[in-house]
PDB file of N, CA, C and O in Angstrom, chain B, residues numbered from 101:
ATOM      1  N   UNK B 101     -14.550   8.025  23.535  1.00  0.00           N
ATOM      2  CA  UNK B 101     -14.657   8.166  22.080  1.00  0.00           C
ATOM      3  C   UNK B 101     -13.928   7.003  21.426  1.00  0.00           C
ATOM      4  O   UNK B 101     -12.721   6.844  21.611  1.00  0.00           O
ATOM      5  N   UNK B 102     -14.639   6.200  20.674  1.00  0.00           N
ATOM      6  CA  UNK B 102     -14.056   5.048  20.008  1.00  0.00           C
ATOM      7  C   UNK B 102     -14.010   5.261  18.530  1.00  0.00           C
ATOM      8  O   UNK B 102     -14.569   4.467  17.774  1.00  0.00           O
ATOM      9  N   UNK B 103     -13.370   6.295  18.100  1.00  0.00           N
ATOM     10  CA  UNK B 103     -13.282   6.601  16.665  1.00  0.00           C
ATOM     11  C   UNK B 103     -12.092   5.857  16.033  1.00  0.00           C
ATOM     12  O   UNK B 103     -11.023   5.718  16.627  1.00  0.00           O
ATOM     13  N   UNK B 104     -12.333   5.394  14.816  1.00  0.00           N
ATOM     14  CA  UNK B 104     -11.268   4.698  14.047  1.00  0.00           C
ATOM     15  C   UNK B 104     -11.087   5.518  12.756  1.00  0.00           C
ATOM     16  O   UNK B 104     -12.061   6.015  12.190  1.00  0.00           O
ATOM     17  N   UNK B 105      -9.881   5.647  12.315  1.00  0.00           N
ATOM     18  CA  UNK B 105      -9.520   6.430  11.165  1.00  0.00           C
ATOM     19  C   UNK B 105      -8.755   5.552  10.166  1.00  0.00           C
ATOM     20  O   UNK B 105      -8.059   4.609  10.543  1.00  0.00           O
ATOM     21  N   UNK B 106      -8.907   5.892   8.883  1.00  0.00           N
ATOM     22  CA  UNK B 106      -8.106   5.208   7.839  1.00  0.00           C
ATOM     23  C   UNK B 106      -7.706   6.280   6.816  1.00  0.00           C
ATOM     24  O   UNK B 106      -8.508   7.147   6.468  1.00  0.00           O
ATOM     25  N   UNK B 107      -6.485   6.211   6.351  1.00  0.00           N
ATOM     26  CA  UNK B 107      -5.961   7.107   5.324  1.00  0.00           C
ATOM     27  C   UNK B 107      -5.976   6.318   4.005  1.00  0.00           C
ATOM     28  O   UNK B 107      -5.753   5.107   3.978  1.00  0.00           O
ATOM     29  N   UNK B 108      -6.257   7.075   2.876  1.00  0.00           N
ATOM     30  CA  UNK B 108      -6.282   6.464   1.587  1.00  0.00           C
ATOM     31  C   UNK B 108      -6.081   7.514   0.500  1.00  0.00           C
ATOM     32  O   UNK B 108      -6.156   8.711   0.776  1.00  0.00           O
ATOM     33  N   UNK B 109      -5.830   7.083  -0.721  1.00  0.00           N
ATOM     34  CA  UNK B 109      -5.597   7.997  -1.831  1.00  0.00           C
ATOM     35  C   UNK B 109      -6.894   8.710  -2.210  1.00  0.00           C
ATOM     36  O   UNK B 109      -7.974   8.119  -2.197  1.00  0.00           O
ATOM     37  N   UNK B 110      -6.764   9.993  -2.547  1.00  0.00           N
ATOM     38  CA  UNK B 110      -7.985  10.788  -2.935  1.00  0.00           C
ATOM     39  C   UNK B 110      -8.631  10.188  -4.182  1.00  0.00           C
ATOM     40  O   UNK B 110      -9.822  10.397  -4.414  1.00  0.00           O
ATOM     41  N   UNK B 111      -7.871   9.451  -4.983  1.00  0.00           N
ATOM     42  CA  UNK B 111      -8.428   8.846  -6.217  1.00  0.00           C
ATOM     43  C   UNK B 111      -9.586   7.880  -5.877  1.00  0.00           C
ATOM     44  O   UNK B 111     -10.386   7.544  -6.751  1.00  0.00           O
ATOM     45  N   UNK B 112      -9.673   7.440  -4.622  1.00  0.00           N
ATOM     46  CA  UNK B 112     -10.718   6.528  -4.198  1.00  0.00           C
ATOM     47  C   UNK B 112     -11.896   7.181  -3.467  1.00  0.00           C
ATOM     48  O   UNK B 112     -12.797   6.490  -2.993  1.00  0.00           O
ATOM     49  N   UNK B 113     -11.881   8.500  -3.381  1.00  0.00           N
ATOM     50  CA  UNK B 113     -12.948   9.190  -2.623  1.00  0.00           C
ATOM     51  C   UNK B 113     -14.326   8.883  -3.168  1.00  0.00           C
ATOM     52  O   UNK B 113     -15.301   8.896  -2.416  1.00  0.00           O
ATOM     53  N   UNK B 114     -14.431   8.610  -4.442  1.00  0.00           N
ATOM     54  CA  UNK B 114     -15.756   8.317  -5.001  1.00  0.00           C
ATOM     55  C   UNK B 114     -16.291   6.975  -4.518  1.00  0.00           C
ATOM     56  O   UNK B 114     -17.466   6.692  -4.754  1.00  0.00           O
ATOM     57  N   UNK B 115     -15.520   6.153  -3.871  1.00  0.00           N
ATOM     58  CA  UNK B 115     -15.975   4.876  -3.316  1.00  0.00           C
ATOM     59  C   UNK B 115     -16.578   5.021  -1.916  1.00  0.00           C
ATOM     60  O   UNK B 115     -17.186   4.084  -1.398  1.00  0.00           O
ATOM     61  N   UNK B 116     -16.407   6.209  -1.301  1.00  0.00           N
ATOM     62  CA  UNK B 116     -16.893   6.348   0.059  1.00  0.00           C
ATOM     63  C   UNK B 116     -18.380   6.663   0.078  1.00  0.00           C
ATOM     64  O   UNK B 116     -18.858   7.563  -0.613  1.00  0.00           O
ATOM     65  N   UNK B 117     -19.091   5.901   0.884  1.00  0.00           N
ATOM     66  CA  UNK B 117     -20.511   6.144   1.158  1.00  0.00           C
ATOM     67  C   UNK B 117     -20.574   7.000   2.385  1.00  0.00           C
ATOM     68  O   UNK B 117     -20.381   6.494   3.491  1.00  0.00           O
ATOM     69  N   UNK B 118     -20.832   8.266   2.243  1.00  0.00           N
ATOM     70  CA  UNK B 118     -20.740   9.203   3.370  1.00  0.00           C
ATOM     71  C   UNK B 118     -21.836   8.983   4.449  1.00  0.00           C
ATOM     72  O   UNK B 118     -21.807   9.633   5.494  1.00  0.00           O
ATOM     73  N   UNK B 119     -22.771   8.093   4.200  1.00  0.00           N
ATOM     74  CA  UNK B 119     -23.715   7.725   5.227  1.00  0.00           C
ATOM     75  C   UNK B 119     -23.099   6.718   6.177  1.00  0.00           C
ATOM     76  O   UNK B 119     -23.660   6.453   7.240  1.00  0.00           O
ATOM     77  N   UNK B 120     -21.942   6.144   5.812  1.00  0.00           N
ATOM     78  CA  UNK B 120     -21.281   5.119   6.663  1.00  0.00           C
ATOM     79  C   UNK B 120     -20.136   5.649   7.466  1.00  0.00           C
ATOM     80  O   UNK B 120     -19.616   4.948   8.335  1.00  0.00           O
ATOM     81  N   UNK B 121     -19.713   6.897   7.200  1.00  0.00           N
ATOM     82  CA  UNK B 121     -18.576   7.532   7.935  1.00  0.00           C
ATOM     83  C   UNK B 121     -19.014   8.858   8.498  1.00  0.00           C
ATOM     84  O   UNK B 121     -20.123   9.313   8.218  1.00  0.00           O
ATOM     85  N   UNK B 122     -18.154   9.499   9.296  1.00  0.00           N
ATOM     86  CA  UNK B 122     -18.495  10.720   9.961  1.00  0.00           C
ATOM     87  C   UNK B 122     -18.265  11.976   9.125  1.00  0.00           C
ATOM     88  O   UNK B 122     -18.763  13.046   9.474  1.00  0.00           O
ATOM     89  N   UNK B 123     -17.529  11.863   8.040  1.00  0.00           N
ATOM     90  CA  UNK B 123     -17.390  13.013   7.147  1.00  0.00           C
ATOM     91  C   UNK B 123     -18.679  13.206   6.413  1.00  0.00           C
ATOM     92  O   UNK B 123     -19.466  12.269   6.277  1.00  0.00           O
ATOM     93  N   UNK B 124     -18.918  14.443   5.922  1.00  0.00           N
ATOM     94  CA  UNK B 124     -20.205  14.749   5.288  1.00  0.00           C
ATOM     95  C   UNK B 124     -20.207  14.657   3.798  1.00  0.00           C
ATOM     96  O   UNK B 124     -21.253  14.348   3.228  1.00  0.00           O
ATOM     97  N   UNK B 125     -19.095  14.905   3.109  1.00  0.00           N
ATOM     98  CA  UNK B 125     -19.101  14.869   1.683  1.00  0.00           C
ATOM     99  C   UNK B 125     -17.687  14.859   1.104  1.00  0.00           C
ATOM    100  O   UNK B 125     -16.709  15.102   1.811  1.00  0.00           O
ATOM    101  N   UNK B 126     -17.602  14.582  -0.159  1.00  0.00           N
ATOM    102  CA  UNK B 126     -16.333  14.550  -0.869  1.00  0.00           C
ATOM    103  C   UNK B 126     -15.645  15.942  -0.831  1.00  0.00           C
ATOM    104  O   UNK B 126     -14.424  16.063  -0.931  1.00  0.00           O
ATOM    105  N   UNK B 127     -16.495  16.978  -0.682  1.00  0.00           N
ATOM    106  CA  UNK B 127     -15.972  18.357  -0.716  1.00  0.00           C
ATOM    107  C   UNK B 127     -15.460  18.842   0.647  1.00  0.00           C
ATOM    108  O   UNK B 127     -14.812  19.886   0.723  1.00  0.00           O
ATOM    109  N   UNK B 128     -15.737  18.110   1.704  1.00  0.00           N
ATOM    110  CA  UNK B 128     -15.368  18.571   3.038  1.00  0.00           C
ATOM    111  C   UNK B 128     -14.275  17.757   3.753  1.00  0.00           C
ATOM    112  O   UNK B 128     -13.900  18.064   4.884  1.00  0.00           O
ATOM    113  N   UNK B 129     -13.768  16.706   3.067  1.00  0.00           N
ATOM    114  CA  UNK B 129     -12.699  15.892   3.694  1.00  0.00           C
ATOM    115  C   UNK B 129     -11.409  16.686   3.716  1.00  0.00           C
ATOM    116  O   UNK B 129     -11.156  17.522   2.848  1.00  0.00           O
ATOM    117  N   UNK B 130     -10.592  16.406   4.736  1.00  0.00           N
ATOM    118  CA  UNK B 130      -9.266  17.027   4.808  1.00  0.00           C
ATOM    119  C   UNK B 130      -8.330  16.215   3.922  1.00  0.00           C
ATOM    120  O   UNK B 130      -8.399  14.987   3.870  1.00  0.00           O
ATOM    121  N   UNK B 131      -7.443  16.945   3.220  1.00  0.00           N
ATOM    122  CA  UNK B 131      -6.472  16.327   2.384  1.00  0.00           C
ATOM    123  C   UNK B 131      -5.053  16.627   2.823  1.00  0.00           C
ATOM    124  O   UNK B 131      -4.812  17.636   3.486  1.00  0.00           O
ATOM    125  N   UNK B 132      -4.118  15.780   2.468  1.00  0.00           N
ATOM    126  CA  UNK B 132      -2.734  16.002   2.786  1.00  0.00           C
ATOM    127  C   UNK B 132      -2.211  17.269   2.096  1.00  0.00           C
ATOM    128  O   UNK B 132      -2.842  17.763   1.162  1.00  0.00           O
ATOM    129  N   UNK B 133      -1.091  17.787   2.535  1.00  0.00           N
ATOM    130  CA  UNK B 133      -0.536  18.999   2.001  1.00  0.00           C
ATOM    131  C   UNK B 133      -0.374  18.903   0.497  1.00  0.00           C
ATOM    132  O   UNK B 133      -0.641  19.871  -0.214  1.00  0.00           O
ATOM    133  N   UNK B 134       0.057  17.761   0.004  1.00  0.00           N
ATOM    134  CA  UNK B 134       0.256  17.586  -1.451  1.00  0.00           C
ATOM    135  C   UNK B 134      -1.033  17.224  -2.201  1.00  0.00           C
ATOM    136  O   UNK B 134      -1.038  17.112  -3.426  1.00  0.00           O
ATOM    137  N   UNK B 135      -2.121  17.044  -1.447  1.00  0.00           N
ATOM    138  CA  UNK B 135      -3.438  16.773  -2.089  1.00  0.00           C
ATOM    139  C   UNK B 135      -3.650  15.358  -2.542  1.00  0.00           C
ATOM    140  O   UNK B 135      -4.632  15.084  -3.231  1.00  0.00           O
ATOM    141  N   UNK B 136      -2.762  14.435  -2.183  1.00  0.00           N
ATOM    142  CA  UNK B 136      -2.868  13.048  -2.727  1.00  0.00           C
ATOM    143  C   UNK B 136      -3.568  12.098  -1.766  1.00  0.00           C
ATOM    144  O   UNK B 136      -4.028  11.039  -2.194  1.00  0.00           O
ATOM    145  N   UNK B 137      -3.664  12.434  -0.492  1.00  0.00           N
ATOM    146  CA  UNK B 137      -4.259  11.534   0.510  1.00  0.00           C
ATOM    147  C   UNK B 137      -5.355  12.226   1.286  1.00  0.00           C
ATOM    148  O   UNK B 137      -5.394  13.451   1.400  1.00  0.00           O
ATOM    149  N   UNK B 138      -6.236  11.411   1.811  1.00  0.00           N
ATOM    150  CA  UNK B 138      -7.296  11.898   2.663  1.00  0.00           C
ATOM    151  C   UNK B 138      -7.594  10.821   3.679  1.00  0.00           C
ATOM    152  O   UNK B 138      -6.938   9.779   3.687  1.00  0.00           O
ATOM    153  N   UNK B 139      -8.581  11.055   4.547  1.00  0.00           N
ATOM    154  CA  UNK B 139      -8.969  10.043   5.515  1.00  0.00           C
ATOM    155  C   UNK B 139     -10.455  10.181   5.851  1.00  0.00           C
ATOM    156  O   UNK B 139     -11.094  11.209   5.627  1.00  0.00           O
ATOM    157  N   UNK B 140     -10.949   9.099   6.392  1.00  0.00           N
ATOM    158  CA  UNK B 140     -12.333   9.094   6.983  1.00  0.00           C
ATOM    159  C   UNK B 140     -12.274   8.444   8.317  1.00  0.00           C
ATOM    160  O   UNK B 140     -11.307   7.758   8.649  1.00  0.00           O
ATOM    161  N   UNK B 141     -13.344   8.664   9.117  1.00  0.00           N
ATOM    162  CA  UNK B 141     -13.462   8.093  10.430  1.00  0.00           C
ATOM    163  C   UNK B 141     -14.839   7.589  10.678  1.00  0.00           C
ATOM    164  O   UNK B 141     -15.798   8.007  10.028  1.00  0.00           O
ATOM    165  N   UNK B 142     -14.947   6.659  11.650  1.00  0.00           N
ATOM    166  CA  UNK B 142     -16.261   6.114  12.036  1.00  0.00           C
ATOM    167  C   UNK B 142     -16.209   5.725  13.497  1.00  0.00           C
ATOM    168  O   UNK B 142     -15.131   5.577  14.073  1.00  0.00           O
ATOM    169  N   UNK B 143     -17.360   5.564  14.085  1.00  0.00           N
ATOM    170  CA  UNK B 143     -17.477   5.216  15.485  1.00  0.00           C
ATOM    171  C   UNK B 143     -18.214   3.883  15.626  1.00  0.00           C
ATOM    172  O   UNK B 143     -19.412   3.850  15.906  1.00  0.00           O
ATOM    173  N   UNK B 144     -17.505   2.827  15.436  1.00  0.00           N
ATOM    174  CA  UNK B 144     -18.064   1.485  15.480  1.00  0.00           C
ATOM    175  C   UNK B 144     -16.936   0.490  15.477  1.00  0.00           C
ATOM    176  O   UNK B 144     -15.861   0.775  14.950  1.00  0.00           O
ATOM    177  N   UNK B 145     -17.156  -0.676  16.056  1.00  0.00           N
ATOM    178  CA  UNK B 145     -16.188  -1.741  15.978  1.00  0.00           C
ATOM    179  C   UNK B 145     -16.153  -2.404  14.584  1.00  0.00           C
ATOM    180  O   UNK B 145     -15.202  -3.089  14.208  1.00  0.00           O
ATOM    181  N   UNK B 146     -17.232  -2.159  13.856  1.00  0.00           N
ATOM    182  CA  UNK B 146     -17.379  -2.701  12.513  1.00  0.00           C
ATOM    183  C   UNK B 146     -16.851  -1.684  11.494  1.00  0.00           C
ATOM    184  O   UNK B 146     -17.251  -0.520  11.506  1.00  0.00           O
ATOM    185  N   UNK B 147     -15.952  -2.135  10.615  1.00  0.00           N
ATOM    186  CA  UNK B 147     -15.405  -1.292   9.581  1.00  0.00           C
ATOM    187  C   UNK B 147     -16.473  -1.130   8.503  1.00  0.00           C
ATOM    188  O   UNK B 147     -17.051  -2.130   8.078  1.00  0.00           O
ATOM    189  N   UNK B 148     -16.757   0.086   8.046  1.00  0.00           N
ATOM    190  CA  UNK B 148     -17.771   0.282   6.994  1.00  0.00           C
ATOM    191  C   UNK B 148     -17.359  -0.443   5.716  1.00  0.00           C
ATOM    192  O   UNK B 148     -16.179  -0.533   5.375  1.00  0.00           O
ATOM    193  N   UNK B 149     -18.381  -0.960   5.019  1.00  0.00           N
ATOM    194  CA  UNK B 149     -18.139  -1.686   3.796  1.00  0.00           C
ATOM    195  C   UNK B 149     -17.367  -0.838   2.784  1.00  0.00           C
ATOM    196  O   UNK B 149     -16.480  -1.344   2.096  1.00  0.00           O
ATOM    197  N   UNK B 150     -17.699   0.430   2.696  1.00  0.00           N
ATOM    198  CA  UNK B 150     -17.017   1.286   1.716  1.00  0.00           C
ATOM    199  C   UNK B 150     -15.529   1.427   2.037  1.00  0.00           C
ATOM    200  O   UNK B 150     -14.721   1.603   1.125  1.00  0.00           O
ATOM    201  N   UNK B 151     -15.167   1.355   3.275  1.00  0.00           N
ATOM    202  CA  UNK B 151     -13.733   1.387   3.649  1.00  0.00           C
ATOM    203  C   UNK B 151     -13.066   0.065   3.265  1.00  0.00           C
ATOM    204  O   UNK B 151     -11.938   0.054   2.774  1.00  0.00           O
ATOM    205  N   UNK B 152     -13.761  -1.034   3.489  1.00  0.00           N
ATOM    206  CA  UNK B 152     -13.199  -2.338   3.139  1.00  0.00           C
ATOM    207  C   UNK B 152     -12.914  -2.442   1.643  1.00  0.00           C
ATOM    208  O   UNK B 152     -12.038  -3.200   1.227  1.00  0.00           O
ATOM    209  N   UNK B 153     -13.654  -1.682   0.834  1.00  0.00           N
ATOM    210  CA  UNK B 153     -13.484  -1.716  -0.612  1.00  0.00           C
ATOM    211  C   UNK B 153     -12.288  -0.877  -1.108  1.00  0.00           C
ATOM    212  O   UNK B 153     -11.917  -0.970  -2.278  1.00  0.00           O
ATOM    213  N   UNK B 154     -11.700  -0.085  -0.251  1.00  0.00           N
ATOM    214  CA  UNK B 154     -10.566   0.760  -0.663  1.00  0.00           C
ATOM    215  C   UNK B 154      -9.283  -0.090  -0.845  1.00  0.00           C
ATOM    216  O   UNK B 154      -8.914  -0.874   0.029  1.00  0.00           O
ATOM    217  N   UNK B 155      -8.636   0.086  -1.974  1.00  0.00           N
ATOM    218  CA  UNK B 155      -7.418  -0.702  -2.236  1.00  0.00           C
ATOM    219  C   UNK B 155      -6.161  -0.010  -1.704  1.00  0.00           C
ATOM    220  O   UNK B 155      -5.111  -0.630  -1.535  1.00  0.00           O
ATOM    221  N   UNK B 156      -6.301   1.286  -1.447  1.00  0.00           N
ATOM    222  CA  UNK B 156      -5.102   2.056  -0.986  1.00  0.00           C
ATOM    223  C   UNK B 156      -5.200   2.381   0.521  1.00  0.00           C
ATOM    224  O   UNK B 156      -4.440   3.222   1.002  1.00  0.00           O
ATOM    225  N   UNK B 157      -6.095   1.754   1.262  1.00  0.00           N
ATOM    226  CA  UNK B 157      -6.299   2.047   2.662  1.00  0.00           C
ATOM    227  C   UNK B 157      -5.077   1.688   3.500  1.00  0.00           C
ATOM    228  O   UNK B 157      -4.362   0.724   3.225  1.00  0.00           O
ATOM    229  N   UNK B 158      -4.869   2.495   4.524  1.00  0.00           N
ATOM    230  CA  UNK B 158      -3.799   2.274   5.447  1.00  0.00           C
ATOM    231  C   UNK B 158      -4.211   1.343   6.580  1.00  0.00           C
ATOM    232  O   UNK B 158      -5.293   0.757   6.587  1.00  0.00           O
ATOM    233  N   UNK B 159      -3.316   1.239   7.512  1.00  0.00           N
ATOM    234  CA  UNK B 159      -3.640   0.661   8.796  1.00  0.00           C
ATOM    235  C   UNK B 159      -4.772   1.457   9.418  1.00  0.00           C
ATOM    236  O   UNK B 159      -4.948   2.628   9.084  1.00  0.00           O
ATOM    237  N   UNK B 160      -5.547   0.854  10.315  1.00  0.00           N
ATOM    238  CA  UNK B 160      -6.588   1.582  11.036  1.00  0.00           C
ATOM    239  C   UNK B 160      -5.958   2.268  12.274  1.00  0.00           C
ATOM    240  O   UNK B 160      -5.246   1.631  13.050  1.00  0.00           O
ATOM    241  N   UNK B 161      -6.233   3.571  12.438  1.00  0.00           N
ATOM    242  CA  UNK B 161      -5.596   4.369  13.485  1.00  0.00           C
ATOM    243  C   UNK B 161      -6.635   4.748  14.566  1.00  0.00           C
ATOM    244  O   UNK B 161      -7.824   4.888  14.281  1.00  0.00           O
ATOM    245  N   UNK B 162      -6.169   4.903  15.763  1.00  0.00           N
ATOM    246  CA  UNK B 162      -6.976   5.423  16.840  1.00  0.00           C
ATOM    247  C   UNK B 162      -6.994   6.926  16.779  1.00  0.00           C
ATOM    248  O   UNK B 162      -6.277   7.528  15.980  1.00  0.00           O
ATOM    249  N   UNK B 163      -7.790   7.530  17.600  1.00  0.00           N
ATOM    250  CA  UNK B 163      -7.865   8.998  17.635  1.00  0.00           C
ATOM    251  C   UNK B 163      -6.481   9.609  18.024  1.00  0.00           C
ATOM    252  O   UNK B 163      -6.025  10.566  17.399  1.00  0.00           O
ATOM    253  N   UNK B 164      -5.850   9.053  19.036  1.00  0.00           N
ATOM    254  CA  UNK B 164      -4.580   9.565  19.472  1.00  0.00           C
ATOM    255  C   UNK B 164      -3.493   9.366  18.387  1.00  0.00           C
ATOM    256  O   UNK B 164      -2.672  10.258  18.178  1.00  0.00           O
ATOM    257  N   UNK B 165      -3.483   8.253  17.725  1.00  0.00           N
ATOM    258  CA  UNK B 165      -2.500   8.029  16.625  1.00  0.00           C
ATOM    259  C   UNK B 165      -2.735   8.980  15.518  1.00  0.00           C
ATOM    260  O   UNK B 165      -1.780   9.513  14.953  1.00  0.00           O
ATOM    261  N   UNK B 166      -4.005   9.229  15.167  1.00  0.00           N
ATOM    262  CA  UNK B 166      -4.314  10.134  14.077  1.00  0.00           C
ATOM    263  C   UNK B 166      -3.897  11.573  14.380  1.00  0.00           C
ATOM    264  O   UNK B 166      -3.424  12.289  13.499  1.00  0.00           O
ATOM    265  N   UNK B 167      -4.081  11.993  15.654  1.00  0.00           N
ATOM    266  CA  UNK B 167      -3.651  13.361  16.015  1.00  0.00           C
ATOM    267  C   UNK B 167      -2.128  13.503  15.770  1.00  0.00           C
ATOM    268  O   UNK B 167      -1.700  14.540  15.262  1.00  0.00           O
ATOM    269  N   UNK B 168      -1.319  12.516  16.108  1.00  0.00           N
ATOM    270  CA  UNK B 168       0.112  12.552  15.855  1.00  0.00           C
ATOM    271  C   UNK B 168       0.385  12.627  14.354  1.00  0.00           C
ATOM    272  O   UNK B 168       1.233  13.409  13.924  1.00  0.00           O
ATOM    273  N   UNK B 169      -0.299  11.849  13.575  1.00  0.00           N
ATOM    274  CA  UNK B 169      -0.097  11.841  12.122  1.00  0.00           C
ATOM    275  C   UNK B 169      -0.447  13.208  11.543  1.00  0.00           C
ATOM    276  O   UNK B 169       0.316  13.760  10.751  1.00  0.00           O
ATOM    277  N   UNK B 170      -1.577  13.748  11.928  1.00  0.00           N
ATOM    278  CA  UNK B 170      -2.007  15.061  11.366  1.00  0.00           C
ATOM    279  C   UNK B 170      -1.140  16.228  11.798  1.00  0.00           C
ATOM    280  O   UNK B 170      -1.164  17.281  11.159  1.00  0.00           O
ATOM    281  N   UNK B 171      -0.383  16.066  12.858  1.00  0.00           N
ATOM    282  CA  UNK B 171       0.534  17.120  13.295  1.00  0.00           C
ATOM    283  C   UNK B 171       1.821  17.102  12.445  1.00  0.00           C
ATOM    284  O   UNK B 171       2.614  18.041  12.502  1.00  0.00           O
ATOM    285  N   UNK B 172       2.020  16.046  11.669  1.00  0.00           N
ATOM    286  CA  UNK B 172       3.238  15.949  10.846  1.00  0.00           C
ATOM    287  C   UNK B 172       3.198  16.805   9.611  1.00  0.00           C
ATOM    288  O   UNK B 172       2.153  17.338   9.238  1.00  0.00           O
ATOM    289  N   UNK B 173       4.390  16.940   8.955  1.00  0.00           N
ATOM    290  CA  UNK B 173       4.515  17.808   7.806  1.00  0.00           C
ATOM    291  C   UNK B 173       3.726  17.353   6.587  1.00  0.00           C
ATOM    292  O   UNK B 173       3.480  18.158   5.689  1.00  0.00           O
ATOM    293  N   UNK B 174       3.326  16.101   6.529  1.00  0.00           N
ATOM    294  CA  UNK B 174       2.548  15.599   5.398  1.00  0.00           C
ATOM    295  C   UNK B 174       1.125  16.167   5.436  1.00  0.00           C
ATOM    296  O   UNK B 174       0.465  16.258   4.401  1.00  0.00           O
ATOM    297  N   UNK B 175       0.659  16.545   6.614  1.00  0.00           N
ATOM    298  CA  UNK B 175      -0.748  16.989   6.792  1.00  0.00           C
ATOM    299  C   UNK B 175      -0.836  18.449   7.227  1.00  0.00           C
ATOM    300  O   UNK B 175      -1.918  19.025   7.113  1.00  0.00           O
ATOM    301  N   UNK B 176       0.203  19.073   7.706  1.00  0.00           N
ATOM    302  CA  UNK B 176       0.131  20.427   8.196  1.00  0.00           C
ATOM    303  C   UNK B 176       1.213  21.290   7.564  1.00  0.00           C
ATOM    304  O   UNK B 176       2.400  20.972   7.624  1.00  0.00           O
ATOM    305  N   UNK B 177       0.775  22.389   6.957  1.00  0.00           N
ATOM    306  CA  UNK B 177       1.717  23.338   6.354  1.00  0.00           C
ATOM    307  C   UNK B 177       2.519  24.018   7.435  1.00  0.00           C
ATOM    308  O   UNK B 177       1.976  24.357   8.487  1.00  0.00           O
ATOM    309  N   UNK B 178       3.822  24.229   7.195  1.00  0.00           N
ATOM    310  CA  UNK B 178       4.615  24.939   8.197  1.00  0.00           C
ATOM    311  C   UNK B 178       4.155  26.379   8.305  1.00  0.00           C
ATOM    312  O   UNK B 178       3.696  26.966   7.325  1.00  0.00           O
ATOM    313  N   UNK B 179       4.278  26.952   9.500  1.00  0.00           N
ATOM    314  CA  UNK B 179       3.866  28.349   9.712  1.00  0.00           C
ATOM    315  C   UNK B 179       4.894  29.282   9.018  1.00  0.00           C
ATOM    316  O   UNK B 179       6.106  29.087   9.112  1.00  0.00           O
ATOM    317  N   UNK B 180       4.363  30.274   8.338  1.00  0.00           N
ATOM    318  CA  UNK B 180       5.226  31.223   7.655  1.00  0.00           C
ATOM    319  C   UNK B 180       5.629  32.311   8.660  1.00  0.00           C
ATOM    320  O   UNK B 180       4.789  32.781   9.428  1.00  0.00           O
ATOM    321  N   UNK B 181       6.927  32.721   8.660  1.00  0.00           N
ATOM    322  CA  UNK B 181       7.395  33.777   9.583  1.00  0.00           C
ATOM    323  C   UNK B 181       6.810  35.142   9.236  1.00  0.00           C
ATOM    324  O   UNK B 181       7.102  36.128   9.911  1.00  0.00           O
TER     325      UNK B 181
END
């Protein structure tokens, strides 16, 4: 699996062309716990044009790197006792 991920501010979700990424719509993307960040992924060595247009995009992450990020407190609510 050669998936690449990028994190960006939700304010730029309207710039994503969902035909170029693996997410299906603005309504189905996962958001950070505080609701300010989201991410998209793609399976290609070529970065989608819509991702290149993002001004708040992060470093590009591999699948393994993204799993570690999503396990953190910024993306996962703590379990309630």
